[in-house]
N, C-alpha and C positions, 0 to 999 in steps of 0.2 A: 552227502548230507541227507539224502532221502532214500534210505535203503528199501529194497523190495524183498526183504527176507526177515525171518523172525530173529530177534535178538533179546537178550536178557536186560541189558542196560547199555547206555551210551555215555560218553563223556567228551567234552571239548578239551583238546590238548594241542600241543605244538611239537613239531619236529625241528631240530636245530641243524643248521648247515644246509638248508634247502630253501628254495623259493618256488612259488607257484608260477608256471609259465604255460603258454598256449602253443606248445611246439608239436603236439601230436595231432595228426590228421585222423578224422573219423569218417570212414566210408561205409560203416555199418549201422550207425546210430544217428548221428547228427549231420550226416552228409552222405554223398554217394561217391562211387569211384570217379565219376565225371566231374563232380563238384564236391570235393571233400570239405567237411566241416573241421572245426578245431575243438580239441578238448585239452584240459589241463593235465600237466604232469609235474613232477618234481625235478628241479635242476639244482645241482650242488652249487652253493655259494657261501663262502666263509662268512660267518657272522649273521646270516639270515635265519629267520624263523618262519615257518608256515603253519598256520592254524588249520585244524580240521576236526572231524568228529570220528571217534573210535567206537566201534561196536563190539560188545562182548557177546559171544555166541556159545551156547552150550555144546559140549563135546559131541553129544549124540546128534545134534543138528548139523554140526560142522561136516562130518564125513557121511554118516548114515542118512542124515536129513538132506544132503545134497547142496548145502550152502557153498562149500568150497568149490564143487564142480560148477555151480551156477556162476560164481564170481570169476572163475578161470575162463569160462565162456564169455561172460560179459566184458571182461578186460583183455580179451585175446589179442587186441591190436597193440597192446603194450608188451614189450619183450623181456622186461626184467622184473621178476618177482622178488621183492625185498622185504626184509623185516627190520623195522626201525624202532628205537626207543622214542616214546612220546613223553612230554613233560607238562606239568601244571605248576602254578604258583599257589602255595598254601595261603588261603585267605587270612588265617589267624596270624601266621608268622611272616608272611611275605617271602618265604624261602621256596626256591625251586625244588621240585621233587619229581622222581620218575613216576609217571602215572600208568604207563604200560611198558613193560620191558621189551616186548617184541610185537609190534603191530605190523600186520601184513598189509602191503600195498603193492601196486604195480607201477613201474616207472618206464617211460619211453626213453630209449637211448638213441643216439644218432647213427647207430649201426644199421645201414640200409639193407644189409643182407638179412639180419634178424628182424628188422623193423622197417619194412618198406613204406609204412605210413608216417614215418617221422618227417615233419615238415620244417622244423626249426623256427628261428625268430623271423618276425616281419616288423616293419615300422607300424606304429599304432594305427594310422589311417588305413593301411592295406589290410592289417589284421581285422580291424573292425568291419571293413567291407566284406571280407571273406566270411566272417561270422554272420553278417546281416543277410547275405544272399544264399547261405547254405541251409539245407534241410534234408532230413533223412527219415528212415522208418520210425525213429523215436521222437521226431518232431523238429521244429526249427532250431538251428544252432543258437540263435539269439535267446531262445527260451532256456537253454542250458546255462548260458552266461547269466541271465537275469535271475534264475533260481539260485545259482551260486552266490551272487551278490546279495540277494534277499536273505539267504541263510546266514551269511556273514553279519549282516545288519541285525538280524533277529537275535544273534548271540552276542551282540555288542563288540564285534571284532572289526578292526580296520584293515583295509588293504587298498591303499591309494591307487596302485596300478590297475587293480580289478575294477574299481569304481570309475576310473578314468576311461577304461575300455568300455564299460557299460554305457557311460555318457556318450561316447563316440558312436557306438552301435545304435543307440536310440536316435541320435541325430541323423545317422545315415538312413535308418528306417523311415524317419519322418520325411526325408528327402526322396524316398521311393527306391532305395537300394535293394530292398527285399522283394520288390514286386516284379 
């Protein structure tokens, strides 16, 4: 939602057949090897949609400007580089249309050989506790969650599971879980 690279424009769109889940461990950004944080990934689920922000990058910035190399390094703990179609609904007609034919994303898979940081699902309370107590070089894991939830609200997008997790993490932090 908040890129640290140059882009031409961005658009809010959704991928079909996926949902956002907190299955990926983060030992290099929002956690440590001793206390991994959690980051989101996409998980296939029939009928689901997941909203996000797509960034258009100039060709010369992509390869020569190092954006692709930067993203590969940043997303190195995810093991699957995927290209997905993204969709939007036309405001005038209400019809769904393809907004981006092939959007690049990285996905965490449960293959423990290719992805040793895959953690899988946890019950809400345990997941919230892990997020509340984890912190890494990029800051507290809770900050990552809160920034994602804020970005969703800023764009008028709902995500009941995300907001429920946010509420639980805030409650745990108030109870001293992060100290």
